[in-house]
C-alpha positions as CSV (number, residue, x, y, z in Angstrom):
1,X,90.2,96.4,134.2
2,X,88.2,95.0,137.8
3,X,87.6,91.1,138.0
4,X,84.1,90.8,137.8
5,X,83.9,92.9,134.7
6,X,86.5,90.0,133.2
7,X,84.7,87.2,134.8
8,X,81.2,89.4,132.8
9,X,82.7,88.9,129.5
10,X,81.7,85.9,127.3
11,X,83.2,84.7,124.1
12,X,80.6,84.0,122.1
13,X,80.4,83.0,118.2
14,X,81.0,86.8,117.2
15,X,83.1,87.1,119.9
16,X,82.5,89.0,122.6
17,X,80.1,90.6,124.2
18,X,79.1,91.8,128.3
19,X,76.6,88.9,129.6
20,X,73.0,89.9,130.6
21,X,72.1,93.2,128.6
22,X,69.2,94.1,126.8
23,X,70.1,94.4,123.7
24,X,68.0,95.7,120.4
25,X,67.4,92.8,118.0
26,X,71.0,91.6,115.4
27,X,70.5,92.6,111.8
28,X,72.5,91.5,108.8
29,X,75.7,94.0,107.6
30,X,78.4,93.5,104.7
31,X,81.9,93.8,105.7
32,X,84.3,93.5,102.8
33,X,82.1,91.3,100.9
34,X,81.5,89.2,104.5
35,X,78.0,89.0,106.0
36,X,77.8,89.5,109.9
37,X,76.0,90.3,112.2
38,X,75.2,92.8,115.0
39,X,72.8,94.7,117.2
40,X,71.2,97.3,115.5
41,X,72.7,100.9,116.6
42,X,75.8,99.6,117.8
43,X,79.2,101.3,116.0
44,X,80.3,100.1,113.3
45,X,83.7,99.6,114.9
46,X,82.4,97.7,117.6
47,X,80.2,95.5,115.7
48,X,83.5,94.9,114.1
49,X,85.7,94.4,117.0
50,X,83.0,91.8,118.3
51,X,83.0,89.5,115.0
52,X,87.0,89.4,115.3
53,X,87.8,91.6,112.0
54,X,90.5,94.3,113.8
55,X,92.0,95.4,110.7
56,X,89.9,98.0,109.2
57,X,92.7,99.5,105.7
58,X,96.2,99.9,105.0
59,X,97.3,103.1,106.2
60,X,100.8,104.7,105.4
61,X,103.4,102.4,107.0
62,X,101.0,100.4,108.9
63,X,97.5,98.8,108.9
64,X,94.4,100.7,110.4
65,X,92.1,100.0,112.7
66,X,89.8,101.4,115.4
67,X,92.1,103.5,117.7
68,X,90.1,106.4,120.2
69,X,86.9,105.5,118.7
70,X,84.8,108.7,119.2
71,X,85.8,110.0,115.9
72,X,88.5,112.3,116.6
73,X,91.6,110.3,115.3
74,X,89.8,109.0,111.2
75,X,92.7,105.5,112.0
76,X,88.8,103.5,111.6
77,X,88.0,105.5,108.1
78,X,86.0,102.9,105.6
79,X,83.8,102.9,102.8
80,X,80.1,103.5,103.9
81,X,77.5,102.5,101.1
82,X,80.4,104.4,98.7
83,X,80.9,106.9,101.2
84,X,84.2,107.4,103.7
85,X,82.8,107.7,106.9
86,X,84.5,106.8,110.7
87,X,83.8,103.1,111.6
88,X,82.7,104.5,115.0
89,X,80.2,106.8,114.2
90,X,78.3,105.0,112.2
91,X,75.3,102.8,113.3
92,X,74.7,99.5,112.3
93,X,71.4,98.9,109.9
94,X,70.4,96.6,108.1
95,X,71.7,96.2,104.8
96,X,74.3,98.5,105.7
97,X,77.6,97.6,103.6
98,X,81.3,98.5,104.6
99,X,84.4,98.3,103.2
100,X,87.7,99.4,104.0
101,X,88.9,102.5,103.1
């Protein structure tokens, strides 16, 4: 990572965000019963990473987490409003309810 990019990362109460970037308003959503907030439209995987959530579920022999961030590996598979979906392809919206799969 470039030195300037590292310097522009700031630690905020809810995780890492790049300073000075315009974002949509934050909306509330739940992860495993925990109320979180993230910019509307941000991928659920990115929102969870920013909130400090790294473990998205249990796989065979190892925990699952966001890996490729483009929907091809299925490592971030979660339950969103009762249906299975890769967290990296689900946009955050108000009222979204997500849980480990």
